[in-house]
C-alpha positions in Angstrom: -52.3 93.8 -287.8 -50.5 94.8 -284.4 -48.7 98.3 -284.4 -45.1 98.4 -284.4 -44.9 100.4 -281.1 -47.0 97.8 -279.4 -44.5 94.9 -280.7 -41.6 97.0 -279.6 -43.0 97.5 -276.1 -43.7 93.6 -275.9 -40.2 92.8 -277.0 -38.7 95.5 -274.5 -40.7 93.9 -271.6 -39.8 90.3 -272.6 -36.0 91.5 -272.7 -36.1 93.2 -269.3 -37.9 90.0 -267.8 -35.2 87.8 -269.3 -32.5 90.1 -268.1 -33.8 90.2 -264.6 -34.1 86.3 -264.8 -30.5 86.1 -265.9 -29.3 88.2 -262.7 -31.4 86.0 -260.1 -28.6 84.7 -257.8 -28.0 81.1 -257.2 -28.5 79.9 -253.6 -27.2 77.2 -251.4 -29.8 74.4 -251.0 -31.9 75.2 -254.0 -33.7 78.3 -255.8 -35.5 79.3 -252.6 -32.4 78.4 -250.3 -34.7 75.9 -248.3 -33.9 72.4 -249.7 -36.8 72.4 -252.0 -36.8 71.8 -255.6 -39.5 72.4 -258.2 -38.4 69.5 -260.6 -41.3 66.9 -261.4 -41.6 63.7 -263.2 -38.8 62.3 -261.2 -38.4 58.7 -260.4 -40.5 57.4 -257.5 -38.3 54.5 -256.7 -34.7 53.2 -257.7 -33.3 50.0 -259.1 -31.8 47.8 -256.3 -28.4 49.0 -257.3 -29.5 52.8 -257.1 -29.9 55.2 -259.7 -27.9 55.1 -262.9 -24.5 57.2 -262.4 -24.2 59.3 -265.7 -21.0 60.4 -264.9 -18.4 61.5 -262.1 -15.5 63.9 -262.0 -12.9 63.1 -259.3 -10.5 66.0 -259.5 -12.1 68.4 -257.3 -9.8 68.5 -254.5 -11.0 68.2 -251.0 -14.2 69.9 -249.7 -17.7 69.8 -248.5 -19.5 72.3 -250.7 -22.4 71.6 -253.1 -22.5 72.4 -256.8 -24.2 75.5 -258.4 -25.8 75.9 -261.8 -25.9 78.8 -264.1 -24.8 79.9 -267.6 -24.9 76.5 -268.7 -22.2 75.4 -266.3 -21.7 73.6 -263.0 -19.7 75.6 -260.5 -18.1 73.9 -257.3 -15.2 74.6 -255.0 -12.4 72.3 -253.8 -8.9 72.6 -252.1 -5.7 71.5 -253.9 -2.8 71.6 -251.5 -3.8 74.5 -249.4 -5.4 76.4 -252.1 -8.9 76.8 -252.9 -10.2 76.7 -256.5 -13.5 77.1 -258.1 -14.1 74.5 -261.0 -16.3 75.1 -263.8 -17.6 72.0 -265.5 -19.9 71.4 -268.5 -23.2 69.7 -267.9 -21.3 66.4 -268.9 -18.9 66.9 -266.2 -16.0 67.9 -268.4 -13.7 70.6 -266.8 -13.9 74.0 -268.6 -11.8 76.1 -266.2 -10.6 76.2 -262.6 -9.4 79.2 -260.8 -7.8 79.9 -257.3 -9.5 82.0 -254.8 -7.2 82.0 -251.8 -5.8 79.8 -249.0 -8.5 77.2 -247.8 -8.9 75.7 -244.3 -6.3 73.1 -243.7 -6.6 71.9 -240.1 -9.6 69.8 -238.7 -11.7 68.5 -241.5 -9.6 70.5 -244.3 -11.2 71.5 -247.6 -13.5 73.9 -249.1 -16.8 74.7 -247.2 -18.7 77.3 -249.2 -20.6 76.9 -252.3 -20.1 79.3 -255.1 -22.9 82.0 -255.6 -23.6 83.1 -259.2 -25.3 86.3 -260.1 -25.3 87.1 -263.9 -21.7 86.8 -265.1 -20.3 87.4 -261.6 -19.2 84.7 -259.1 -18.7 84.8 -255.3 -17.1 82.3 -252.9 -15.8 82.5 -249.4 -12.9 80.5 -248.0 -12.6 78.9 -244.6 -9.8 81.4 -244.0 -11.9 84.4 -244.4 -11.1 85.5 -248.2 -14.0 86.5 -250.1 -13.5 86.6 -253.7 -15.6 87.8 -256.8 -14.8 86.2 -260.2 -16.0 86.3 -263.8 -18.5 83.5 -263.9 -17.4 82.9 -267.4 -13.6 82.6 -267.0 -12.8 82.6 -263.4 -10.8 85.8 -263.6 -10.6 87.6 -260.3 -12.7 90.9 -260.2 -12.2 91.8 -256.4 -11.2 90.3 -253.0 -11.7 91.1 -249.5 -10.1 89.6 -246.5 -12.7 89.4 -243.7 -10.3 89.0 -240.9 -7.9 91.8 -242.0 -10.5 94.3 -243.6 -13.3 93.8 -241.3 -11.9 92.7 -237.8 -13.3 89.2 -238.5 -12.4 86.3 -236.2 -11.6 82.7 -237.0 -13.7 79.9 -235.5 -12.7 76.2 -234.7 -13.4 74.7 -237.9 -13.0 77.5 -240.4 -15.6 79.9 -241.9 -18.4 77.7 -243.4 -20.7 80.4 -245.0 -22.3 80.7 -248.4 -22.8 84.2 -248.9 -26.4 85.6 -249.6 -27.0 88.2 -252.5 -30.0 90.3 -252.8 -30.0 93.0 -255.5 -26.6 94.7 -255.6 -26.1 93.7 -251.9 -24.0 90.9 -250.7 -24.3 89.8 -247.1 -21.5 87.9 -245.0 -20.7 87.5 -241.4 -16.9 88.3 -240.4 -18.2 87.8 -236.9 -16.1 90.8 -235.7 -16.8 93.0 -232.8 -17.5 96.1 -234.8 -18.2 94.3 -238.2 -20.2 91.4 -237.1 -22.4 91.2 -240.1 -21.8 93.4 -243.3 -23.5 94.2 -246.6 -21.0 94.8 -249.5 -21.7 96.1 -252.9 -21.3 93.1 -254.9 -20.1 94.9 -257.9 -17.0 96.3 -256.3 -16.7 94.9 -252.6 -17.4 98.4 -251.0 -18.9 98.3 -247.6 -22.5 99.2 -247.7 -23.0 99.0 -244.0 -21.8 97.2 -241.1 -23.7 95.7 -238.0 -22.3 95.0 -234.6 -24.9 92.1 -234.2 -24.8 91.0 -230.6 -20.9 90.9 -230.7 -20.4 87.2 -231.1 -18.3 85.2 -233.6 -20.0 83.8 -236.7 -21.3 80.3 -236.3 -21.1 78.4 -239.7 -24.4 79.8 -240.8 -25.3 80.9 -244.4 -27.5 84.1 -244.1 -31.3 84.0 -245.0 -32.7 87.0 -246.8 -36.5 87.3 -245.8 -38.7 90.0 -247.8 -41.6 91.1 -245.9 -44.3 93.8 -247.3 -42.5 96.7 -245.4 -39.1 95.5 -244.8 -36.2 92.9 -245.8 -34.4 91.1 -243.2 -31.1 89.3 -243.1 -31.3 86.6 -240.5 -28.5 84.5 -239.4 -26.8 82.7 -236.4 -23.9 83.8 -234.4 -22.3 81.8 -231.6 -25.1 81.8 -229.1 -28.1 83.7 -230.9 -30.3 83.7 -234.0 -30.4 87.4 -235.1 -32.7 89.5 -237.4 -31.1 92.6 -239.0 -32.7 95.3 -241.2 -31.3 94.7 -244.7 -31.6 98.6 -245.4 -29.1 99.8 -242.9 -27.8 96.8 -240.8 -29.8 97.7 -237.6 -30.3 95.1 -235.3 -34.0 94.2 -234.7 -34.2 91.2 -232.6 -32.2 88.1 -231.4 -33.1 84.9 -229.9 -30.8 82.9 -227.4 -29.8 79.6 -229.3 -26.4 78.2 -227.7 -25.0 74.6 -228.1 -21.8 73.0 -226.9 -19.6 74.0 -229.9 -21.3 77.1 -231.1 -22.1 75.2 -234.5 -25.3 76.6 -236.1 -24.6 75.6 -239.7 -28.3 75.2 -240.9 -29.7 78.2 -242.4 -33.1 78.8 -241.1 -36.2 78.1 -242.9 -38.8 80.9 -243.5 -42.6 80.5 -244.4 -45.7 82.5 -244.0 -44.4 85.1 -241.3 -42.5 82.3 -239.4 -38.8 81.3 -239.0 -37.8 77.6 -238.3 -34.2 77.5 -236.5 -32.4 74.3 -235.5 -29.0 73.4 -234.2 -27.1 70.2 -233.0 -25.3 68.7 -230.2 -28.8 68.2 -228.4 -29.7 71.7 -228.6 -33.0 71.4 -230.8 -34.9 73.7 -233.0 -38.0 76.1 -232.7 -40.3 78.2 -234.5 -40.3 82.2 -234.2 -43.5 84.4 -235.2 -42.2 87.5 -236.8 -44.3 90.7 -236.4 -45.7 92.1 -239.6 -42.8 94.6 -240.0 -40.4 92.0 -238.9 -39.0 94.2 -235.9 -40.0 91.5 -233.4 -39.6 87.6 -233.1 -41.5 85.6 -230.6 -41.0 82.0 -229.8 -44.0 79.8 -230.8 -42.6 76.5 -229.9 -39.3 74.6 -229.2 -38.6 70.8 -229.9 -35.1 69.5 -228.5 -35.6 66.2 -230.5 -34.9 68.1 -233.8 -31.2 68.9 -233.0 -29.7 68.7 -236.4 -26.2 69.7 -236.8 -25.3 70.3 -240.4 -27.7 68.3 -242.6 -30.6 70.9 -243.0 -34.3 70.1 -243.0 -37.1 70.6 -245.5 -40.7 72.1 -245.0 -43.2 70.2 -247.1 -47.1 70.8 -246.8 -47.0 72.1 -243.4 -44.3 69.5 -242.0 -40.7 69.5 -241.3 -38.5 66.5 -242.1 -34.9 65.9 -241.0 -32.5 63.9 -238.8 -31.2 64.5 -235.4 -27.6 64.6 -234.0 -27.6 63.3 -230.5 -31.2 62.1 -231.3 -29.9 59.8 -234.1 -33.2 59.1 -235.9 -35.2 60.8 -238.7 -38.3 62.6 -238.0 -41.5 64.7 -239.0 -42.6 67.6 -237.1 -45.9 69.8 -237.4 -44.7 73.4 -238.7 -47.3 75.1 -236.6 -47.2 73.2 -233.4 -43.9 71.4 -233.1 -45.4 68.2 -232.6 -43.2 65.1 -233.4 -45.3 63.0 -235.7 -43.0 60.0 -235.8 -39.2 59.0 -235.2 -37.5 56.4 -237.6 -34.3 54.5 -236.9 -32.1 52.5 -239.0 -30.3 55.2 -241.0 -27.5 57.3 -239.9 -28.3 61.2 -239.7 -27.4 63.4 -242.5 -28.6 65.8 -245.1 -31.9 66.0 -246.8 -33.7 67.8 -249.7 -36.9 67.6 -251.4 -38.7 67.4 -254.7 -41.9 66.1 -256.3 -43.0 64.6 -253.0 -40.0 62.8 -252.4 -37.2 63.1 -249.7 -33.8 62.7 -251.0 -31.3 61.8 -248.0 -27.5 61.4 -247.8 -26.1 60.1 -244.6 -22.9 60.6 -242.9 -22.2 56.8 -243.5 -22.7 57.3 -247.2 -26.3 56.0 -247.5 -28.2 57.6 -250.2 -32.0 57.2 -249.9 -35.4 58.1 -251.4 -38.6 58.4 -249.0 -41.8 59.7 -249.3 -42.6 62.9 -247.7 -45.5 61.5 -245.6 -46.5 63.2 -242.2 -48.4 59.8 -241.1 -45.4 57.5 -241.1 -41.8 57.0 -242.3 -41.7 55.4 -245.8 -38.3 54.6 -247.0 -38.5 53.5 -250.7 -35.0 52.9 -252.0 -31.4 53.0 -250.7 -27.9 52.6 -252.0 -24.4 53.7 -250.9 -22.1 56.3 -252.3 -18.9 54.3 -253.0 -17.0 56.9 -255.0 -15.2 59.9 -253.5 -13.0 60.5 -250.3 -13.5 61.4 -246.6 -16.8 62.7 -244.9 -20.2 62.3 -246.5 -21.4 65.8 -245.6 -22.2 67.9 -248.8 -25.7 68.7 -249.5 -27.1 67.1 -252.6 -28.6 69.2 -255.4 -31.2 68.3 -258.1 -31.0 69.8 -261.6 -32.4 69.0 -264.6 -33.7 65.5 -263.9 -30.3 64.7 -262.1 -29.2 64.3 -258.4 -25.8 65.5 -257.9 -23.8 64.3 -254.8 -20.5 65.5 -253.7 -18.2 63.2 -251.7 -14.8 64.7 -251.1 -12.8 65.0 -254.4 -15.7 63.5 -256.5 -19.0 64.9 -257.9 -21.5 62.3 -259.1 -24.4 62.9 -261.2 -27.4 60.3 -260.9 -30.2 59.9 -263.3 -33.4 60.3 -261.5 -36.0 61.2 -264.2 
């Protein structure tokens, strides 16, 4: 018979693990923030009419954000009138609560931009007008709020701030884009400033930050107007920067990290490249650059040593070798758009409303199934999400849940 102390110790360790798991923050573009989802047993093809729609919810207001999943709820943002709201839905698509967080962006392409981030019982959301709000994830009650333009000399950009914040431990990272407060770390519990980095002094550039954990250092990596930058997460020191300009200073794709390397890419004909990090993250050297991979807002995925995504000026889907940048193939016939990956398959959602399934195959483009997203309003720009055997697609005021398992 096991001794009581050993049983109590086992229970304590289990509770600690469960507690830490509950605190893991959600991320934009999946658990690792890179568009890859760990779900298996998913459909390898769809019916001719597309996957079955389990439900849809069409009262979101306008926006381009993706859903986030925690606490047995679905969280998503939207704009009603000029006010941004967070909506909490049941897994069956029924509204539990909605809560306002501030004025949203109402000019060109109006609507909410950022995806809510949930860490334990707290939720974080940034408006296109620079309001950063922390709410109760259970009720939507406001806990604290910061105004990035007023509190941290932040600067507005042409299409409004479009950043899903990054959380690591008790720190929240966000980019006001100010001259003095360019990138900042806040205590996520109370909103107090932990550190401020001047970066390279540029405005923000629609990029959601990437947290990179190395053996000896943690980095915060993001884009500002004309550079990708690496910052020490401990104190905000700028470690390195690499020039990456484009016509409209739009760098909406979060970089992808893997095995000591960072892939970065931007639209309007700019392209993407791979940076080799030094062991301690203090330096980043360019390994290769490929102008064809000029995705603007749709992201890309790394699967088994190959990058999949679409271009912008280069209007085709493509596959690149991660290590060399060699373009393995180009495929036309679909509009450009967003892409995620699960179970060996690419899930694409184009800006013409095409929803497709293709094999993640580096030898040839292999389109398996295609349908159209008919529900919803305005642009087809939101990034899809896979959760519990369902594919979630947001189109303007509507969130759609497809059965893909």
